[in-house]
N, CA, C and O atoms as a GROMACS GRO file, in nm:
protein
  372
    1MET      N    1  10.194  23.877  13.152
    1MET     CA    2  10.237  23.894  13.297
    1MET      C    3  10.150  23.719  13.327
    1MET      O    4  10.033  23.700  13.292
    2LYS      N    5  10.231  23.615  13.392
    2LYS     CA    6  10.233  23.539  13.437
    2LYS      C    7  10.116  23.450  13.515
    2LYS      O    8  10.149  23.429  13.631
    3GLN      N    9  10.026  23.408  13.489
    3GLN     CA   10   9.906  23.387  13.581
    3GLN      C   11   9.971  23.282  13.716
    3GLN      O   12  10.034  23.177  13.708
    4GLY      N   13   9.914  23.387  13.876
    4GLY     CA   14   9.933  23.298  14.005
    4GLY      C   15   9.764  23.240  14.074
    4GLY      O   16   9.644  23.252  14.051
    5VAL      N   17   9.838  23.189  14.149
    5VAL     CA   18   9.722  23.110  14.230
    5VAL      C   19   9.755  23.172  14.345
    5VAL      O   20   9.864  23.193  14.399
    6THR      N   21   9.585  23.210  14.388
    6THR     CA   22   9.603  23.227  14.555
    6THR      C   23   9.584  23.142  14.685
    6THR      O   24   9.520  23.042  14.716
    7LEU      N   25   9.674  23.231  14.748
    7LEU     CA   26   9.718  23.155  14.901
    7LEU      C   27   9.660  23.270  14.956
    7LEU      O   28   9.651  23.389  14.924
    8GLU      N   29   9.610  23.173  15.080
    8GLU     CA   30   9.488  23.252  15.144
    8GLU      C   31   9.629  23.289  15.349
    8GLU      O   32   9.633  23.222  15.452
    9LEU      N   33   9.688  23.382  15.322
    9LEU     CA   34   9.749  23.411  15.484
    9LEU      C   35   9.673  23.455  15.538
    9LEU      O   36   9.561  23.414  15.567
   10ASP      N   37   9.759  23.606  15.574
   10ASP     CA   38   9.686  23.674  15.644
   10ASP      C   39   9.537  23.828  15.628
   10ASP      O   40   9.467  23.914  15.681
   11ARG      N   41   9.599  23.719  15.457
   11ARG     CA   42   9.511  23.852  15.318
   11ARG      C   43   9.537  23.699  15.200
   11ARG      O   44   9.578  23.583  15.206
   12PRO      N   45   9.504  23.756  15.141
   12PRO     CA   46   9.510  23.706  15.031
   12PRO      C   47   9.646  23.766  14.939
   12PRO      O   48   9.685  23.882  14.927
   13ARG      N   49   9.708  23.622  14.872
   13ARG     CA   50   9.809  23.690  14.815
   13ARG      C   51   9.883  23.557  14.710
   13ARG      O   52   9.878  23.437  14.733
   14THR      N   53   9.936  23.611  14.616
   14THR     CA   54   9.918  23.594  14.492
   14THR      C   55  10.086  23.481  14.488
   14THR      O   56  10.190  23.529  14.531
   15LEU      N   57  10.081  23.333  14.429
   15LEU     CA   58  10.196  23.269  14.399
   15LEU      C   59  10.198  23.332  14.306
   15LEU      O   60  10.098  23.403  14.290
   16ARG      N   61  10.272  23.336  14.236
   16ARG     CA   62  10.372  23.403  14.105
   16ARG      C   63  10.463  23.353  14.014
   16ARG      O   64  10.514  23.450  13.958
   17TYR      N   65  10.501  23.265  13.977
   17TYR     CA   66  10.707  23.253  13.936
   17TYR      C   67  10.655  23.342  13.825
   17TYR      O   68  10.538  23.319  13.793
   18GLY      N   69  10.721  23.445  13.758
   18GLY     CA   70  10.791  23.451  13.634
   18GLY      C   71  10.984  23.437  13.664
   18GLY      O   72  11.068  23.388  13.740
   19MET      N   73  10.969  23.499  13.572
   19MET     CA   74  11.200  23.494  13.523
   19MET      C   75  11.232  23.547  13.690
   19MET      O   76  11.295  23.453  13.740
   20ASN      N   77  11.222  23.616  13.756
   20ASN     CA   78  11.255  23.658  13.866
   20ASN      C   79  11.240  23.618  13.997
   20ASN      O   80  11.325  23.629  14.085
   21ALA      N   81  11.053  23.540  14.013
   21ALA     CA   82  11.105  23.456  14.124
   21ALA      C   83  11.228  23.334  14.124
   21ALA      O   84  11.310  23.289  14.204
   22LEU      N   85  11.186  23.309  13.979
   22LEU     CA   86  11.267  23.195  13.941
   22LEU      C   87  11.466  23.166  13.942
   22LEU      O   88  11.541  23.069  13.955
   23VAL      N   89  11.474  23.273  13.926
   23VAL     CA   90  11.595  23.348  13.927
   23VAL      C   91  11.618  23.363  14.152
   23VAL      O   92  11.727  23.368  14.210
   24LYS      N   93  11.546  23.364  14.188
   24LYS     CA   94  11.559  23.427  14.298
   24LYS      C   95  11.567  23.304  14.385
   24LYS      O   96  11.651  23.310  14.475
   25ILE      N   97  11.510  23.217  14.378
   25ILE     CA   98  11.504  23.062  14.351
   25ILE      C   99  11.615  23.006  14.391
   25ILE      O  100  11.649  22.957  14.499
   26GLU      N  101  11.701  23.029  14.223
   26GLU     CA  102  11.785  22.960  14.235
   26GLU      C  103  11.901  23.064  14.344
   26GLU      O  104  11.995  23.023  14.412
   27GLU      N  105  11.854  23.197  14.327
   27GLU     CA  106  11.962  23.210  14.495
   27GLU      C  107  11.952  23.191  14.613
   27GLU      O  108  12.059  23.179  14.673
   28LEU      N  109  11.877  23.185  14.660
   28LEU     CA  110  11.809  23.080  14.774
   28LEU      C  111  11.819  23.018  14.793
   28LEU      O  112  11.826  23.007  14.916
   29THR      N  113  11.835  22.899  14.722
   29THR     CA  114  11.852  22.716  14.787
   29THR      C  115  11.972  22.681  14.681
   29THR      O  116  12.012  22.565  14.675
   30GLY      N  117  12.050  22.818  14.566
   30GLY     CA  118  12.161  22.718  14.467
   30GLY      C  119  12.122  22.624  14.450
   30GLY      O  120  12.191  22.531  14.491
   31LYS      N  121  12.017  22.597  14.396
   31LYS     CA  122  12.015  22.525  14.265
   31LYS      C  123  11.960  22.527  14.198
   31LYS      O  124  11.842  22.542  14.231
   32ALA      N  125  11.989  22.516  14.043
   32ALA     CA  126  11.897  22.525  13.892
   32ALA      C  127  11.766  22.434  13.964
   32ALA      O  128  11.758  22.356  14.058
   33ILE      N  129  11.644  22.508  13.837
   33ILE     CA  130  11.542  22.464  13.911
   33ILE      C  131  11.481  22.412  13.832
   33ILE      O  132  11.362  22.428  13.808
   34SER      N  133  11.575  22.325  13.766
   34SER     CA  134  11.545  22.167  13.740
   34SER      C  135  11.598  22.089  13.772
   34SER      O  136  11.636  22.004  13.691
   35LYS      N  137  11.616  22.084  13.857
   35LYS     CA  138  11.741  22.009  13.963
   35LYS      C  139  11.602  21.955  14.101
   35LYS      O  140  11.561  21.847  14.142
   36LEU      N  141  11.572  22.085  14.128
   36LEU     CA  142  11.442  22.094  14.280
   36LEU      C  143  11.384  22.027  14.211
   36LEU      O  144  11.359  22.017  14.091
   37ASP      N  145  11.344  21.930  14.394
   37ASP     CA  146  11.231  21.797  14.335
   37ASP      C  147  11.112  21.798  14.445
   37ASP      O  148  11.120  21.751  14.559
   38LEU      N  149  10.994  21.866  14.381
   38LEU     CA  150  10.891  21.913  14.422
   38LEU      C  151  10.802  21.807  14.517
   38LEU      O  152  10.726  21.845  14.606
   39GLU      N  153  10.825  21.665  14.481
   39GLU     CA  154  10.744  21.588  14.557
   39GLU      C  155  10.882  21.569  14.701
   39GLU      O  156  10.845  21.527  14.811
   40ASN      N  157  11.042  21.609  14.674
   40ASN     CA  158  11.062  21.540  14.766
   40ASN      C  159  11.205  21.712  14.768
   40ASN      O  160  11.302  21.751  14.704
   41ILE      N  161  11.107  21.760  14.909
   41ILE     CA  162  11.220  21.836  14.868
   41ILE      C  163  11.213  21.948  15.060
   41ILE      O  164  11.110  21.978  15.121
   42ALA      N  165  11.367  21.983  15.105
   42ALA     CA  166  11.315  22.015  15.239
   42ALA      C  167  11.235  22.134  15.302
   42ALA      O  168  11.138  22.160  15.232
   43ILE      N  169  11.243  22.193  15.385
   43ILE     CA  170  11.174  22.294  15.462
   43ILE      C  171  11.229  22.414  15.409
   43ILE      O  172  11.174  22.519  15.374
   44LYS      N  173  11.342  22.382  15.409
   44LYS     CA  174  11.402  22.508  15.399
   44LYS      C  175  11.439  22.621  15.209
   44LYS      O  176  11.460  22.739  15.182
   45ASP      N  177  11.425  22.472  15.117
   45ASP     CA  178  11.430  22.548  15.048
   45ASP      C  179  11.259  22.567  14.956
   45ASP      O  180  11.256  22.615  14.843
   46LEU      N  181  11.092  22.506  15.052
   46LEU     CA  182  11.009  22.506  15.063
   46LEU      C  183  10.980  22.636  15.068
   46LEU      O  184  10.928  22.691  14.972
   47ARG      N  185  11.015  22.711  15.195
   47ARG     CA  186  11.052  22.847  15.218
   47ARG      C  187  11.076  22.906  15.168
   47ARG      O  188  11.002  22.995  15.127
   48ALA      N  189  11.191  22.893  15.139
   48ALA     CA  190  11.216  23.070  15.015
   48ALA      C  191  11.140  22.947  14.836
   48ALA      O  192  11.182  22.967  14.722
   49ILE      N  193  11.100  22.906  14.849
   49ILE     CA  194  11.030  22.885  14.698
   49ILE      C  195  10.847  22.964  14.702
   49ILE      O  196  10.767  22.999  14.616
   50VAL      N  197  10.851  22.961  14.817
   50VAL     CA  198  10.689  23.033  14.847
   50VAL      C  199  10.743  23.205  14.854
   50VAL      O  200  10.678  23.302  14.815
   51TYR      N  201  10.855  23.204  14.906
   51TYR     CA  202  10.846  23.353  14.933
   51TYR      C  203  10.854  23.424  14.873
   51TYR      O  204  10.790  23.529  14.870
   52ALA      N  205  11.003  23.357  14.755
   52ALA     CA  206  10.977  23.402  14.595
   52ALA      C  207  10.887  23.419  14.479
   52ALA      O  208  10.912  23.463  14.367
   53GLY      N  209  10.755  23.366  14.540
   53GLY     CA  210  10.620  23.329  14.432
   53GLY      C  211  10.586  23.498  14.491
   53GLY      O  212  10.567  23.591  14.413
   54LEU      N  213  10.584  23.509  14.620
   54LEU     CA  214  10.499  23.655  14.702
   54LEU      C  215  10.566  23.740  14.714
   54LEU      O  216  10.508  23.833  14.770
   55PHE      N  217  10.699  23.766  14.682
   55PHE     CA  218  10.761  23.895  14.710
   55PHE      C  219  10.720  23.962  14.582
   55PHE      O  220  10.717  24.085  14.579
   56HIS      N  221  10.692  23.902  14.492
   56HIS     CA  222  10.643  24.042  14.353
   56HIS      C  223  10.537  24.165  14.433
   56HIS      O  224  10.545  24.288  14.432
   57GLU      N  225  10.439  24.074  14.499
   57GLU     CA  226  10.405  24.183  14.520
   57GLU      C  227  10.371  24.244  14.697
   57GLU      O  228  10.290  24.309  14.763
   58ASP      N  229  10.523  24.152  14.710
   58ASP     CA  230  10.504  24.291  14.853
   58ASP      C  231  10.699  24.268  14.894
   58ASP      O  232  10.754  24.171  14.944
   59LYS      N  233  10.758  24.394  14.849
   59LYS     CA  234  10.910  24.343  14.896
   59LYS      C  235  10.900  24.363  15.004
   59LYS      O  236  11.011  24.406  15.036
   60ALA      N  237  10.810  24.358  15.131
   60ALA     CA  238  10.918  24.412  15.306
   60ALA      C  239  10.891  24.233  15.283
   60ALA      O  240  10.994  24.176  15.318
   61LEU      N  241  10.803  24.151  15.244
   61LEU     CA  242  10.851  24.040  15.308
   61LEU      C  243  10.957  23.957  15.314
   61LEU      O  244  11.010  23.969  15.204
   62THR      N  245  11.024  23.874  15.384
   62THR     CA  246  11.155  23.794  15.395
   62THR      C  247  11.125  23.643  15.379
   62THR      O  248  11.021  23.577  15.379
   63PRO      N  249  11.257  23.612  15.365
   63PRO     CA  250  11.198  23.443  15.411
   63PRO      C  251  11.094  23.392  15.519
   63PRO      O  252  10.990  23.325  15.511
   64GLU      N  253  11.189  23.470  15.659
   64GLU     CA  254  11.081  23.417  15.758
   64GLU      C  255  11.017  23.464  15.780
   64GLU      O  256  10.957  23.422  15.879
   65LYS      N  257  10.960  23.602  15.712
   65LYS     CA  258  10.802  23.628  15.719
   65LYS      C  259  10.683  23.558  15.676
   65LYS      O  260  10.570  23.540  15.721
   66VAL      N  261  10.756  23.519  15.560
   66VAL     CA  262  10.653  23.425  15.510
   66VAL      C  263  10.652  23.289  15.548
   66VAL      O  264  10.544  23.234  15.524
   67ALA      N  265  10.745  23.212  15.602
   67ALA     CA  266  10.731  23.096  15.765
   67ALA      C  267  10.641  23.117  15.856
   67ALA      O  268  10.572  23.035  15.916
   68ASP      N  269  10.645  23.258  15.866
   68ASP     CA  270  10.511  23.299  16.003
   68ASP      C  271  10.471  23.304  15.961
   68ASP      O  272  10.403  23.212  16.007
   69LEU      N  273  10.383  23.354  15.824
   69LEU     CA  274  10.244  23.370  15.784
   69LEU      C  275  10.220  23.184  15.790
   69LEU      O  276  10.149  23.108  15.855
   70ILE      N  277  10.299  23.172  15.711
   70ILE     CA  278  10.219  22.983  15.652
   70ILE      C  279  10.193  22.915  15.797
   70ILE      O  280  10.117  22.820  15.815
   71ASP      N  281  10.261  22.975  15.889
   71ASP     CA  282  10.274  22.919  16.068
   71ASP      C  283  10.142  22.936  16.077
   71ASP      O  284  10.062  22.843  16.086
   72GLU      N  285  10.112  23.054  16.076
   72GLU     CA  286   9.975  23.123  16.103
   72GLU      C  287   9.895  23.098  16.046
   72GLU      O  288   9.842  22.998  16.097
   73TYR      N  289   9.842  23.130  15.957
   73TYR     CA  290   9.711  23.103  15.835
   73TYR      C  291   9.702  22.987  15.769
   73TYR      O  292   9.583  22.969  15.740
   74SER      N  293   9.768  22.903  15.732
   74SER     CA  294   9.749  22.850  15.644
   74SER      C  295   9.869  22.675  15.719
   74SER      O  296   9.912  22.676  15.834
   75GLU      N  297   9.897  22.540  15.609
   75GLU     CA  298   9.922  22.441  15.629
   75GLU      C  299  10.003  22.338  15.548
   75GLU      O  300   9.948  22.279  15.455
   76LEU      N  301  10.155  22.309  15.589
   76LEU     CA  302  10.236  22.286  15.492
   76LEU      C  303  10.197  22.267  15.381
   76LEU      O  304  10.235  22.314  15.274
   77SER      N  305  10.077  22.156  15.421
   77SER     CA  306  10.042  22.089  15.244
   77SER      C  307   9.951  22.103  15.134
   77SER      O  308   9.930  22.043  15.029
   78LEU      N  309   9.881  22.247  15.221
   78LEU     CA  310   9.807  22.363  15.118
   78LEU      C  311   9.902  22.395  15.046
   78LEU      O  312   9.891  22.370  14.926
   79VAL      N  313  10.031  22.463  15.097
   79VAL     CA  314  10.135  22.522  15.039
   79VAL      C  315  10.186  22.477  14.932
   79VAL      O  316  10.207  22.510  14.816
   80ALA      N  317  10.209  22.346  15.041
   80ALA     CA  318  10.252  22.299  14.896
   80ALA      C  319  10.164  22.240  14.767
   80ALA      O  320  10.225  22.222  14.661
   81GLU      N  321  10.025  22.211  14.774
   81GLU     CA  322   9.934  22.215  14.682
   81GLU      C  323   9.961  22.362  14.653
   81GLU      O  324  10.080  22.394  14.665
   82LYS      N  325   9.890  22.441  14.625
   82LYS     CA  326   9.914  22.572  14.579
   82LYS      C  327  10.074  22.637  14.527
   82LYS      O  328  10.077  22.749  14.476
   83LEU      N  329  10.113  22.612  14.533
   83LEU     CA  330  10.270  22.621  14.507
   83LEU      C  331  10.341  22.486  14.338
   83LEU      O  332  10.421  22.473  14.246
   84GLY      N  333  10.250  22.439  14.396
   84GLY     CA  334  10.262  22.362  14.300
   84GLY      C  335  10.136  22.348  14.125
   84GLY      O  336  10.095  22.307  14.017
   85GLU      N  337  10.139  22.397  14.198
   85GLU     CA  338   9.969  22.426  14.094
   85GLU      C  339  10.067  22.607  14.002
   85GLU      O  340  10.075  22.632  13.882
   86ALA      N  341  10.103  22.664  14.084
   86ALA     CA  342  10.155  22.797  14.081
   86ALA      C  343  10.277  22.776  13.936
   86ALA      O  344  10.302  22.843  13.836
   87MET      N  345  10.324  22.658  13.989
   87MET     CA  346  10.454  22.610  13.904
   87MET      C  347  10.443  22.563  13.755
   87MET      O  348  10.502  22.587  13.650
   88THR      N  349  10.322  22.472  13.803
   88THR     CA  350  10.264  22.447  13.658
   88THR      C  351  10.251  22.566  13.575
   88THR      O  352  10.329  22.603  13.487
   89LEU      N  353  10.123  22.631  13.619
   89LEU     CA  354  10.114  22.773  13.564
   89LEU      C  355  10.249  22.852  13.510
   89LEU      O  356  10.219  22.941  13.430
   90ALA      N  357  10.370  22.841  13.532
   90ALA     CA  358  10.466  22.925  13.565
   90ALA      C  359  10.523  22.867  13.360
   90ALA      O  360  10.559  22.936  13.264
   91PHE      N  361  10.506  22.744  13.374
   91PHE     CA  362  10.597  22.654  13.284
   91PHE      C  363  10.456  22.591  13.164
   91PHE      O  364  10.476  22.526  13.061
   92ASP      N  365  10.411  22.606  13.182
   92ASP     CA  366  10.287  22.586  13.079
   92ASP      C  367  10.268  22.697  12.999
   92ASP      O  368  10.285  22.660  12.883
   93ASN      N  369  10.244  22.802  13.003
   93ASN     CA  370  10.206  22.947  12.959
   93ASN      C  371  10.326  22.911  12.855
   93ASN      O  372  10.362  22.993  12.771
   0.00000   0.00000   0.00000
């Protein structure tokens, strides 16, 4: 199982990007993983990527709920940092 990165939202949640999460990202963004530029990412794509990374542990989440959790409990800069760490783990193993 891929390692994950803890993201503090309403509770500690684990961002993890295994095969299913990567497919979900491609489905939601309409872009191949190899075409995503995490340095210049659209907010809607960021939301989709975070959602895909959290979905494994909470099937009740939606992209909109994830955005609400980020708004209420975190900051975009921190979320982007954690997302980068989790993506690195996904491709380094």
